N, C-alpha and C positions, 0 to 999 in steps of 0.2 A: 487465640490464647484464653478463649473465653472457657469458663467452666458449663456454660450453657449454650450450645448451638454454635459455637464459632468453628466446629469441626465437621463439615460435610465428610460422610464416611463411604468407604467402598463397602460392597456387599459383605456380611458376615453371615454364616450359618451357624446356628445353634443347636447342638444336640441336646437330647433331654437329660435330666440328672440333676441332683441339687448342689453338684460340685462344678457346674458347667458355668462359664462367665459370659453371658449373652450380650454384653455391651462392649466386648473387645473390638477396637477399631484396626483397620489395616491400612496404616498410612505409608504412602510411598517414601522411599529413602530420599536423602537430600540429593539436590539436582546439581550441587557445586563440588561435593567431595573435598579435596584438598586444594582445589584450583587456585584459591587467594594465598595459600602457603607456598605453593610451587612456583607461581608467577610473579610474586612481589617480595621485596621491593624491586625498584628499578636498577639497572645495571649503573655502574659508577660513571659512565661516559654521559647517560642522561641525566644523573643527578647533577652533574656540573652545568649542564645546559639551563638548570633551574635559575640559577643566579642571574642569568641574562633576561629570564623571563620576569623575576621579581623586580628587577630594575627598570624593565619596560612597563610593569605594571604601575610603580609608583609615579613614572612620568606621566601615564595615562590619568592617573588619579588627579594629579595636579591639572591636568587640561580639562577634564570634566569638572573639578571643583570651580574653575574659572566660568566654565559654562553656567553653572548654578548661580553664580554670583552676578553674572552679566547678562541674564535672560532679558529679553525685551519687554515681556508682560507676564502677568500671572500664569496665562494659559501656556505659555511656553516652558515656564518653570513646572507647572503641574504634568505637562506631557513628558517632560524630561523625568521627573521624579517617578512616574508611572513606569517609564521604560527601565531605570535602574532598580526599580522594586521586582519588576517582572524578570529581568535578566539576573537577578540575584546578586547585584553588587550594592546595592543600597546601604548595606551595613557598613561601608567604608566612609558614607557621608551622613550618618545619622543627626550629628549636632546641626549640619547645615540644612537638612531636610527638616528637622523640627523648627528651625528657626523661620524658615521659608513659609511652612505651614501655619505657623502662628500668626505671621504677618498676611497671610491670605484669609484666615479666619477672621481677623480683625478689620481687614479692609473691604470696602463696598465692592459687590461683587462685579467684576469686569465681564461684560458679554451676557447674553440672554439667551443664547443658542442651547438646544438641548445638550449637545455634548458637553459644552464647557459646565453647565450647571451640573450635570451628572457626576462629571469627573471630579469636580470641587467637592460635591457631597461624599463621595466614596472616599477620596483620599482623607477627608478630614475626620469622617466617622472610623476609618481605619486606624487613625492616631489619637482616637479618644476625645474628639470634639463632638459634642452632641448636638449636630446641625440638625434643625427640625425639616421633617419631611415636607412641610409646605411648601418648600421651594419649588415643587413641582407643579403647585396649582395653577401656575402661570401657562401650563401646557395643555390645560382642560378648556373645554368648551363650557357654556353657561348651563348645558344639561349634565354637565358632569363627566362626559367623555372625553378621552384624550382627542386632541384635535387631528383632523384627518391629514392634514398636511405633514405630519411627522411621520407617516406610514412608510415614506419613501427615504427617510433620512436614515440610511443604514448605519452611519458612524454613530449618530444621536442615539438610535435605538439601542445599538450594541451597548455604549456607555451607561444608558439609563437600566438595561438588563443587569448589567454588573453590579450597579449602584443600589439594586432593588435587594441583594442578598446581604447588605448592610442593615436591613430593616430590623426594628424591635417591635415588641407586641403590639403597640398602639398604632403602628404605621400602616393604616389600612390603605392608604392612597399608594403605597409602595407595592402592595398586592395586586392593586388594579394596574399599576404601572408594569408589573411583571407579565400579567397576563397579556397586556396590550403589546409589549416588547416582543416576548416570545412568538406570539400569534403572527406578527409581521415579519420578523426575523425568519421564521420558518417558510413563510408563504413566498420570500423572495431569495432565499438562498441558493435557488437553482440557477437563476440568472443574474448574480453578482459577478463582480471580477475578483480575480486574485490579487492580492493577498487577503483582502477583505474576507471573501468567502471562507478562506481557511481560518480565520479569526472568529467568524461567526458559527462555524461548525463546531470549533474547538471550545468556544463558550457555551454553546447549547449541550454539549456533552458533560460538562461540569464547569460550574462558575469559576472565576478567578478566587473569589473569598474561600472557597473549599478546596483549592489545589495545594498540595505541598509545595513549599518554596523550591526545593531542589528540582524536582520533576518539571516544575514551571519554568525555571530557568533555563534548563536544556531544552524543552520544547519550544519555547518562545524565540529562542536564538534563531530558529529557521524561519519563524514568521517574520521577526524583525529584519532579518536579512533582506527580506524581499519588499520590505516597506519602502516607498520611495521617499519617505520622510526621515529615514533612519540617519543617525548620527555614527560615522564609521568608527570614530575614536571610541564610542561608548560601547559598540558592538566588539571592538577589538578588546577592550577592557573586560568584557563579560566573558568571551571566550579564554582568555589567559587566565583570568581568576578563576573559572571552572577548572581549568587544567590543573592549576596549582592545588585547589581543593581537593580535587580527585585524587592526586598523589598522597594527600594527607588521609583521605578517608580509605584508601587502598591499605596503607599501611596500618591502620586502625582495624580494620576488618581482617587483614592478615593476623594480627596480634590476638584477636579474639577467637578466630578459627584455630589458633594453636592452644589457646587456654581451654577450648571447648574439647578440642582433640584430646588432650591431656586428661580431661575429665573422663573421657571414655563414656559419655552418655549413650552414643549410638550403639555400643556394643553391650553394655551393661542393662540399659533400660530400653530394650527393643520394642516396647509397646508405645513409646514416647516419639512425638514428632522431632526429627532431625532438622532443625530450621534454624541454626546459629546466623546464617548470613542474611536471612529474612528478618530476623530479629534486629540485625544491625540496620537494614533498610528502615525498620520502624524507627528506630533512634534517628536516622537522619530526617525523617519528618519532623521530628520535636526540634532538633537544632543541627544546623549543618555548618555554621561560622567556625573558623579555626580555633578561636578561643575556649570552645566547648568540647574539645576533644575528650577530656577527663569525664565530662558529664555524658557524653554518648557512649563510651565504654562501659560506663556503670550501668546506664538505664538499658543497655543491651543484654548485659549478665542478668539483671533483674528481669527483663520479659523473658529471657530463655528459662530462668528457675522457675518463674511463675507458669510458664507452659508446661513444664515438668510435672508442676503441682496439679495443674488442671487436668493433663492427661491421667495422673494417677487416681484421681477423684472420679473423673467422668469416663475413662476407657479402660480401666484396669482394676481397681480395688473393689472389693466386695464391702458392705457396709459395716461388717464387724472389724475389718483391717482397718477401715478408714476411720472408724470411731477411735482406735489406738493410736493411729498416726496424727489424728487432730490432737488428741490429748497429749501427744509428745510435742507438737508445736506450741501448744498453749502453755508448756512448762519451760520454753525458752526463755532466757533470763539473761540475755547479753545487755549490757547496760543500755537500757531501754531506748534504742533508736526508735523515731516515730514509724519509720518504714516498716520495723519488726511488729509494731502493734498492728499496723495495717495487713501485713501478711497472716497474722493472727485471725484477724476478722475474715478474709478471705477464706482461709481453712475451715472456719465454722460454717461460713454461708455454702461452701462446696459440699460439707458433709449434710447439710440440710437437703440441698438439692438430690445427693445421693440416696437419701432416705425417701423423699417424694418419688424418685424414679422407682424404687423397690417396691413402694406401696402404691404404684399406679395413681399417685394423687395428682390431680389437675387444680391447682390453686385459681383463685380470682387473679387478675392482672395486678391488681393492687398488692395483694399478698406475695405474688410472684415477684414484683420488683422489690420488696423489702428485703428480698435476699438475693435476687439475681443483679442488682445494681452493685452490689459489693462482689460477688463473684466474678463479675465480668473484668475486675482487676483494675479498672481505669481510675478509681479512687487511689489505689495504691501506686500505680504508674505515674500520678498526678503528684504525689509526695516524692517519688523518686525522681521525678524529672527536676526538681528544685535542687538536688544534690549536684554539685559541680557548677553551679551558678555563681559562686562568689560571694561576695558579703552581702549580696542583696537576699539571699536565701538565710534570713535570720530565724532566731528561734520563734519569733512571733509569726514568720510566715509559715513555719512548719505548724505551727499551732492552728493557724487559719486554714490550711489545706486539710488538715487531719479533721476539722469541725464537720466536715461534710456540707460546706456552703452550697448555695443555689447553683452556682457555676459548675461545680463538682458533680452534682446530681444531675445536671443537664447534660454534660459529657458522658456520663455513665449511662444515661437513656438513650442518647445516640448511639453509643456502643453497643448496648444491648439489642435495640430495635434493628439497626442495621444488620447486625449479625444474625439475629434470629430469622428475620425475612429471608436472607440468602441461603441460610442452612436448613431452613425447616423441612424441606422437600426430601432432604437425606435422612432424617431422622427415624424414619419407618424402618430403616434397614438394620436396625439394631435397638435394644431396650435403651431408652434415653428418657431423661427428665423433660416433661412438657416444657414446650417454647413459649415465649410471650405470645405467638400466633396462635398456638392452640388454647392457650388460656382465654384470649380474646374470643376466639370462636365458640367455646364452650359456655362463656359468659353472656354473648350477646346474639348467639344463634346465627353468624354470618358465615359466608362462603370464606374459603381459604384467600382468594383474590381481595374481598373486601376488607378481610382482617389485615392483610399486608398493606393495602393502600391506608388504612386507617393508623397502623404503625408509623409508615412513612410520613404521614400527615403530622404525627407527634414529633418526628424527627425535625420536620420544619419548624415547628413551634419551639423546639429545645434550642434549635440554632438561633432564634430570635431573641431567647433568653440568654444564650452565651453574648450576642451582641450588645444586649442591654447591661450585662453584667460588665462587660469589658468597658462600658461608658461610666459606670456607676461606682466600681469597686476600687476603693481607695486603701484597702487594708494591706495590699501588697504593691510592689512596683509592676508596672506594664510588662517588664521583661519576663516576669514570672507568670503572669497572666497569658502571654504568648505562648509557652510552653502547653498549658491547658488547651488553647486553641488548636494548637498545631496538633495534639493528640486528638481532636475531633476530626482534623483535616486527614490524618493519616488513616483513620477508619472509613472515610468517603472513599480514599483511594483503595484500600485492601478489601473491603466488604461491600462496596457499591453493586458489583455484579455477581460476584459469588465469593466464597472463602478463598481468596488466593494465598493466604498465609497457609493453610492445610494443603491445599492444591497448588502447589508453588511452581508448577513445571510451565504455566502458561504466562497469564498477565505479570503475574509478580517477577518471573525470570526476565522478561523483557523489561521491566522496570529496572531492575539491579544491573541488568546488562547495560542499559541506557546510561546509568549513573557511575558504575564502577568498572566498567570493562572497555566500552566504546570510547577510544581516544576522541577528543573534540577536533573537528575538522576547522583548520584555518583558511 
């Protein structure tokens, strides 16, 4: 959806001549067509069975509530909370979980094993408690290295590995801990027993803190099912709840698909990416809970329309046309919603990039980011993500998010760098504005690989800033901050290996199939 580099492109041949558009892209058509329109909603006989499922969910919620209230110790409480969060049902128990974690934070730590300490640290930091990272000093030798005895503590290493991704800029000990945990988890993964092996491989691919909640819930069910310590009622609740939410999500994507088809974008704007289902998947990464249905539908439409704007600037319009198009957008005067102001900024940034493209101008990375952090659309999407959030999304909240605070700058940087690193190799196939990768190469004289590694290192730094801002920001409620964090998480899913939004027939299709098509197995 980015104006600079989010779109790996198939080969385009450019004939000579002043009228030739040498930056047209050749996007593949939608892989979904009318699938969600034709296959949903569910038949009436299946709809009737939902009532029985809802009743069973309520029964299970009461049973799990009792488990939370009657746990034997803090470790049992923490492991149950961790399972509920990973399985995607913690939203049913938010008040109870907040109360328990507050008690755990105020209580003297029980147990000094690595797993307990690391799990406590991660859960508390996730919930906004600024627990100091020096709790891990006890696991170091006098010379500063981590104790050798920990190398075979797979459960502890895995918990430590996951905890390190909640680090903030000054947490040097967590950088050391990550290197230690990753090294030894990789070295022993070949002879570990399942399901711990599966959990380790899964974590090494992408840590929990950077996974989207819905994909994590679906994937973790199969892992938890093989866990000898699983609680069957928790697993049953997770499966039934996923089934119910999947029904809601299917109906939403059906409605959005009908809206998109009525617009006729695929037929009228043939140069644009036809990706409405993928836009909905993006929204699921921001919020999946049933009460945010309106918010999901709204932000899906915003993503789709920003994607069209991106394609107009980046893959279709000539500068003279884009200048006129931008002037029209600047004259919009609908009773100024904050989101409208954000769209105006995006259009100005996209126009500037189009000028750079036609002038073959390669700016410094600093100058590049003054424009590309806006054109990536993540500031606009952060603002749009507050719509539909109810009373918490106050005017003050919108004023804050549109002021481009540090946390917004960081998610825009994550968006830009992840996008440019995976997209850069495709840009030589057509005339394109220079990416952050090429700007860095020109400025520092590095190789392509060195530039990519440097930018990915900046992504790691920005994640630490995100974590820090989550702990320190008081201007808006945590529920709004989580939308911003979730926007960063979905970038890790969509752009970590390649641009799966543009090239949506591979990993993206698999993700959508997993969440919206495949029925849950009971």
